[in-house]
Each structure stands twice: as structure tokens, then as C-alpha cells.
N, C-alpha and C positions, 0 to 999 in steps of 0.2 A: 535494511535501514539506509538513508542516504549517508554518504560519507563526503565531508568537506575537509579540505586541508590548505595549509598555508606553509609557504617557505619564505622565511625572513631572515636573511643573513645566514647564520650557522644554526637557526632554530627551525625545526619542522613541528607543525602543530596539526592535529587531526580531531575532528569531533563530528557528531551527527547534526549539530545545530550551528548556525553562523554566529549566534549570540555569545557562544563559548570563546570565540576569537577576541572579542573586544575587550577582555581583562589583560591580553597580551600587547596592549598599545597598538593594535592594528586599527587604523582609522575608519570611522564610520562614513566612508566615501562611496557613494553609489555610482556604478559604472552606467553612464548616460546611454550607451548603445544598447545595453541589456534591458534597462527600463524602457527604452523607445521600442524594442522588439515586442516587449509585452504590451505596451499600450496600443501599438499599431496592429499586431497580429495575434496577441494573446499567447506568444510563445514564453515559456517560463523555465524549461529544462531541456532544451534542445542543443546547448553548448556546455562546454566545459567552465565557462565562466558563472560564478554565482553573482549575486545581485551587487555585492560589495568588492571593491577593489582590493586585491591582495588575497582574496579566499577563492579557490577553485573547487569544483565538483567533480568527483570521480564518476565517470558515466557508467550506466548499467553495462553489465557483461565486460567489464575491465578490472584488471588488478593494478596495483601500485607496488613498485619495489624502489627501496631506498638504500643507497650505498652509503652506510654509516662512516666510511673512511673519507670518500671524497665528495659527499653529499649529491651524488648524482641521482636524479629522478627518472624512473622508467616507467611508463604506463602502457600496458599491453591488453589487447582484448583476450579474454580466456574463453569466450563463447561465441559462436557465430551460428547462425542458421544457414543450412545450405539446401538447395532443391535439385534433386536428381531427376533427369528427364527419363532415364532409364529405370525409374523405380518400378518395382514388380508389384502390381496391385493384387496379386493373387486371386484371380477370378474364381478360383476352385473353391475357395473358402466360403462358407455359408455365412449369412448375416449374424446367426447367434454366436458363431465362434469368434467373430470380430467384436461383438458386444461383450462376450465374456472376457476376452483379452484386455479390452479397454477397461472394463470394471476392475479387473485384477491389478492393472497398472495403477489405476486412480486410488484404489483402496490403499495399495503400497505406499503411494506418494503422501496419502493422508495419514498413515500411520507414522511416517517420519515427522510430519509437521505437529503431531499431537503430543510430542516429547516436551514436557515443560515442568517447572518446579512450581508453577502456579496454577489455578483453575483455568481453563480454556473455554472460550464461548465464541460466538460469531456474529458477524453483521448479516442481517436479512434485508432484502429489498422487495421481495414478492417475485422477483425475476427467476429465469432458470438457473443462472449461474449460481447464486447464493443458495437457492434451494437445493440444487444438486450436490453443492459442499455440505450442507447440513445434513442430507440423507447419507452421504458418504462418511461423515463423522459418526452418525448413528450406527451405520453398518459397522464401522471399525471398531466401535465401542463394544458392539454385541459379540464381535469376533475375538474381542480380547478380555471380554467379561467385565469391563470396566462399567461400574454403576454410579459413578460421580455425576450429578446432574449437570447439564450444560445450559448455558444461558444464550439467548439470542437478543439483538439490539437493532432497533430500526428508527429512523426518523419519518414520521408519518405526516401527511398533509391534513389540512382540516377536514372535519367530517362533511360529507356531501361532495367533496372534490372528486371528480370523475377519475383523475389521475391517481388517487390514493391507492396504492397497492397493499395497504395493511391487511386487508382480509386474506389475500394470498399468502402473505409472510406469516400471519398467525396461523394458517391452516398447516404450512410447512413445519412450524414450530411445534404444533400440537401432534402432527404425525410423527416427528421425530423425538417427541418428549423433551423439548428444550422449554426451559423457563422464558417466557416472552416479555420483553420491556420496549416501551416506545416513548418517544419524546416528539413533540410537536412544535417545531421552532416557528416563532412569530416575529413581527417587526419590532415590537418593544424589546424582546430578549436580545435580538440582534444589536440594536444601539446599546444596549446595556453590557454587551460582552465583546463588542467590536475591538476595543483596544487590546484586551487580552487575546483575542483571535490573531489579531496582526502580530502580537508578540510571539505567539506560539508558532506561526507559520514561518517566520524569519523572512518572507519573501512573497512574491506575487502568488496568489493561490492558482492551483491548477484548473480551476473552473468555478461556476457560480454555485456549485453545491458544497463549497468548502465550508460554509457555516453549517449547514446540516450535518456534515461529517464532524465538525468541531463540537456541535451539540450532543451528537451521539456519543462521542468519546468522553465528554464531560459526565453523561449519564453512566457510562462503563465505569 
């Protein structure tokens, strides 16, 4: 989840949504350069600045430490990707061994993310990534004996549109025994829900598909 924070005098506040700060007398003042970066280049999350003055964003791969005695704030990266030029590609390993190892790692990672106190489902797009994740969830469920039905959700395009990937997503859902739900966002719905979507987002959307995602999660 995103983490936003604000330091005002002796007070430290944190939340996952910017709107939470406005009950604490933080002014609704937009940072002009942040707005300009978004309008000119479409950038919305490349810096520590949130859209509003007095609110900062904790960047991905970083952690925050606050000294409660002197109110010193320290932000450090906890994770960095490195590339080793001396990496051993192990040419003696067969392709099946590599595939088996990757499958084992991914199933293990999926098992960690399937721990929850509420029913879990997924979003399907018809593409390779989400279809592979659905398959891994089904595989992990079989391995653990879980028989709880999963649900899959998708925003589809109008019937007849060549870009509509719903048939592929539906096939992935059927193959993995997911219940499949779709929503087809349209212009009338967009105008109807625009205000609530803006309120939900708290800031500039990451892309033009923000409304489709909003509609999918409204369905969820």
C-alpha cells in the first residue's frame, strides 16, 4: 500500500490516503511543480512529494525511522537491485531443471500471498501475467487442499472490439475454476462516477486505464 506522512511541529502523521491528513488542519495547497510535472510529462509518483504541500510519500523499497525523543526522521532504502557481471548462468543445467526451479519459487511466493482472513480472488486481463498468476493460485490451492472457490474480475471492452481480451480471460478462469465477473465501463458511467473516482484516487491517475480499474474494484 502507499504510505504518506506529514511532520508538522511536534506531530507526526501517517496514512495510506492523502485525504486523511486534511482533518489535521493541513492546508489543501497543491504543489505547483508536482502538478506541472504531471500535466507536462504524465509523472505522478517519481518523487517524494505528494500532490499537496506538507504531505510526503514514502518511496518504494524504502523504510522510515522516527526518533520519538528528538523527532529526527530517517529514510533509508531497504532493497536495491544489483547486477553481477560475473553471474554464473550454469550452462550445464537443463531447461527443465530451470523451469522446475522457477515454478517452485513462484508457487512458494504465491502461498505467502494467499494468507488472508477474507476470501481472495484476482484480476484477469487475458494477458500472460495475470493468467499465469491465476494458474499458480489454482496450483497452490490444489497443493494445500483448499476447496474455497476463487473469483476473477475484469474490465472488458464492448463486444466486437478487436482489442477485447475477455475470451482469453474467460478461458483462463474456466481452466483454473475461478468464478468470472466482468464489467464494461462506458462514457455515461464515467461521467456519473468521475467525482467519486477523483476523491478515491487522491491525486493524478497513473494512466488512462484508471477508470477501468476503478470500475473493476467497484464491482469487487
